C-alpha positions as CSV (number, residue, x, y, z in Angstrom):
1,M,-21.1,13.4,-10.3
2,N,-18.3,15.2,-9.1
3,E,-14.9,13.7,-9.2
4,Q,-13.8,12.6,-6.0
5,K,-10.1,12.4,-5.3
6,Y,-8.5,9.3,-4.2
7,K,-6.1,9.9,-1.4
8,Y,-3.4,7.5,-1.0
9,S,-2.3,6.3,2.5
10,I,1.5,6.6,2.8
11,C,3.5,4.8,5.3
12,V,6.3,6.5,6.9
13,S,8.8,3.9,8.2
14,G,11.5,4.9,10.7
15,A,13.4,4.7,13.8
16,A,11.9,4.9,17.1
17,G,15.1,5.2,18.4
18,G,19.1,5.3,18.0
19,E,21.2,8.2,16.3
20,S,19.2,8.8,12.9
21,V,16.0,10.2,15.2
22,E,17.9,13.1,16.4
23,Q,19.9,13.1,12.6
24,S,16.4,13.4,10.7
25,K,13.8,14.1,12.9
26,D,13.1,17.4,11.0
27,L,13.0,15.5,7.8
28,A,10.4,12.9,9.0
29,K,8.2,16.0,10.2
30,R,8.6,17.4,6.5
31,L,7.6,14.0,5.6
32,G,4.3,14.0,7.3
33,I,4.0,18.0,6.2
34,A,4.1,17.5,2.6
35,I,2.2,14.2,2.6
36,A,-0.5,16.3,4.3
37,K,-0.3,19.0,1.9
38,R,-0.7,17.0,-1.0
39,G,-4.1,15.7,0.6
40,H,-3.0,11.7,1.3
41,I,-2.9,10.0,4.7
42,T,0.2,9.2,6.6
43,L,0.0,6.4,8.5
44,T,2.9,5.3,10.8
45,G,3.8,2.3,13.8
46,G,2.2,4.4,16.5
47,T,5.3,4.8,17.9
48,V,7.7,7.3,19.0
49,G,10.9,8.4,16.9
50,L,10.7,9.5,13.1
51,P,7.5,8.1,12.8
52,Y,6.0,10.4,15.4
53,Y,7.1,13.0,14.0
54,A,6.0,12.3,10.4
55,A,2.4,11.8,12.2
56,M,3.4,15.4,14.0
57,G,4.0,17.4,10.8
58,A,1.1,15.7,9.2
59,K,-1.6,16.6,11.9
60,E,0.0,20.3,12.2
61,T,-0.5,20.9,8.8
62,G,-4.4,19.7,9.1
63,G,-3.8,16.0,7.2
64,M,-4.9,12.8,8.6
65,S,-2.7,10.6,10.7
66,I,-3.0,6.7,11.3
67,G,-0.9,4.8,14.0
68,F,-0.5,1.0,13.9
69,S,0.0,-0.4,17.6
70,P,1.6,-3.4,18.6
71,A,-0.8,-3.3,21.1
72,A,-4.4,-5.2,21.8
73,T,-5.4,-2.3,23.5
74,I,-5.3,1.5,24.1
75,R,-4.2,0.6,27.9
76,E,-1.6,-2.1,26.8
77,H,-0.6,0.6,24.1
78,L,-0.3,3.2,26.9
79,R,0.6,1.0,29.8
80,K,2.9,-2.0,28.4
81,Y,4.2,-0.9,25.3
82,R,5.0,3.1,26.4
83,L,3.6,4.5,23.0
84,P,1.9,8.1,22.2
85,C,-1.8,8.6,21.4
86,N,-1.7,12.2,20.4
87,Y,-1.2,13.2,16.5
88,F,-3.3,10.3,15.6
89,D,-7.0,10.6,14.2
90,Y,-7.1,6.9,14.9
91,V,-5.2,4.1,16.2
92,F,-5.3,0.6,15.0
93,Y,-5.0,-1.6,17.6
94,T,-3.3,-4.9,15.8
95,G,-2.7,-6.9,19.2
96,A,0.2,-8.7,17.0
97,H,3.1,-7.5,18.6
98,Y,5.6,-5.5,16.6
99,M,6.2,-8.1,13.4
100,G,2.9,-9.1,12.8
101,R,1.7,-4.5,13.5
102,D,4.7,-4.3,10.4
103,L,2.9,-6.7,8.3
104,T,-0.6,-5.2,9.0
105,M,0.6,-1.5,8.5
106,I,2.4,-2.3,5.5
107,S,-0.4,-4.3,3.5
108,S,-2.7,-1.5,4.5
109,S,-0.5,1.4,3.2
110,D,-0.5,2.3,-0.6
111,A,3.3,3.1,-0.5
112,V,6.0,3.2,2.0
113,I,8.4,5.5,2.5
114,T,11.9,4.9,4.9
115,V,13.6,7.5,7.1
116,G,16.7,6.7,8.7
117,G,15.9,3.2,10.4
118,R,17.3,0.4,12.4
119,M,16.6,-3.5,12.1
120,G,13.1,-3.1,12.0
121,T,12.6,0.2,9.5
122,L,14.8,-2.4,7.0
123,N,12.1,-5.4,8.0
124,E,9.3,-3.0,6.7
125,F,11.3,-2.2,3.6
126,I,11.6,-5.5,2.9
127,V,8.0,-6.6,3.5
128,A,6.8,-3.6,1.0
129,I,9.0,-4.5,-1.6
130,E,7.9,-7.9,-1.6
131,Q,4.4,-7.3,-1.5
132,R,4.8,-4.9,-4.8
133,K,4.5,-1.9,-2.7
134,P,6.0,1.3,-4.1
135,V,9.0,2.6,-1.7
136,G,10.8,6.1,-1.4
137,V,13.9,6.2,0.7
138,L,14.9,9.2,2.0
139,I,19.0,9.2,1.5
140,E,20.9,11.0,3.7
141,S,19.0,10.4,6.8
142,G,21.0,8.0,8.4
143,G,20.6,4.0,9.5
144,S,18.9,2.0,7.1
145,S,17.9,4.0,4.9
146,D,21.4,4.5,3.7
147,V,22.4,1.1,3.1
148,I,19.2,-0.2,0.9
149,S,21.1,1.3,-2.1
150,E,24.0,-0.8,-1.8
151,L,21.4,-4.0,-0.6
152,L,19.7,-3.3,-3.8
153,E,22.6,-4.0,-6.0
154,I,23.5,-7.4,-3.9
155,L,20.2,-8.6,-3.8
156,Q,18.4,-7.4,-7.0
157,P,14.7,-8.3,-6.1
158,Q,12.3,-8.4,-8.6
159,F,10.0,-5.3,-8.0
160,K,13.6,-3.3,-7.7
161,H,11.7,-0.7,-10.4
162,L,9.1,0.6,-7.8
163,V,11.9,2.2,-5.5
164,I,12.7,5.8,-5.5
165,F,15.6,7.6,-4.0
166,E,16.0,11.1,-2.8
167,S,17.4,13.2,-0.5
168,N,14.6,15.9,-0.4
169,P,11.4,15.1,1.6
170,E,9.1,17.2,-0.7
171,Y,10.5,15.9,-3.8
172,L,10.3,12.3,-2.3
173,V,6.5,12.8,-1.6
174,E,5.8,14.4,-5.0
175,K,7.6,11.7,-6.9
176,M,5.6,8.8,-4.7
177,V,2.3,10.4,-5.7
178,D,3.4,10.7,-9.3
179,L,4.3,7.0,-9.2
180,L,1.2,6.0,-7.2
181,E,-1.1,7.9,-9.8
182,K,0.6,5.7,-12.6
183,E,0.5,2.1,-10.8
184,Y,-3.1,2.4,-9.7
185,A,-4.6,4.2,-12.9
186,D,-6.6,1.4,-13.3
187,I,-7.8,1.4,-9.8
188,K,-8.5,5.2,-9.9
189,K,-10.8,4.3,-13.0
190,D,-12.8,1.4,-11.0
191,L,-13.1,3.5,-8.2
192,T,-15.3,5.9,-10.5
193,V,-17.4,3.6,-11.8
194,C,-17.9,2.6,-8.3
195,F,-19.0,6.0,-7.0
196,D,-22.1,5.7,-9.9
197,W,-22.9,2.0,-8.7
198,V,-24.0,3.8,-4.8
199,E,-27.3,4.8,-5.2
200,E,-28.2,7.7,-3.0
201,P,-30.6,6.4,0.3
202,K,-34.1,6.6,-0.2
203,S,-35.9,8.7,2.4
204,V,-38.2,6.8,4.5
205,H,-41.9,8.1,5.5
206,K,-42.7,8.0,8.6
207,G,-46.9,8.7,8.9
C-alpha cells in the first residue's frame, strides 16, 4: 500500500477590514502560498480582507481553499453579506451568521493562524485555544495579533504551549506543520490502519 499524506486543514484568521488589512495583505497572501506549497488546505471565513488574500495565495499556488460563510445559501452569501466566491474550491454555507460560522470553521480546522485582526479575529483565537487547537500568531501584522502575547501572560490559558509566535509567514507555517506532526502522530497512525480497512470495490458482472 502506498503511504498517503495527511493534508492538514489550516485556518487563516484575520481582519476583514480596518488598518491591518492594508498593512498585512501581502503577509496573509504569503501564508496561503506557504500552506499550499506544503500540500495542505487553507480554510478561511469566506470573506474579504486578510482571509481573502490568504485564499488568493493558496489558489494561485495550486492549493485547495475552503471558505466558511455566515450565510445559508449562495444567494444570501452574495446579496445579504456581500461576500466573494472566487478563490474558493468550496464554500460551506453554515447559515449560522458570523458567531456560529466562527465556531464551525475553527472546529473544522486542524490548526489556526492569526494575522492582523480585530475583535472577530480575537474571538476566533479564543475559540481555537479553548478547543485545544494549535495556533500560530503572525506578530508585527497589526491589530489583535500584536496584543495576544500580552493577553496570554495575563490570562494564562491552559493550552498556552500550543501557541506559536513568528513574524515570518513561511517560517510560521513550517513551525505549525511541525507542531501538527507531533500533536497528531497517533491520528496519522490510525489513518494508515483505516486505509487498510477499506476494501477494493468488487467488479459487478452484468449479463
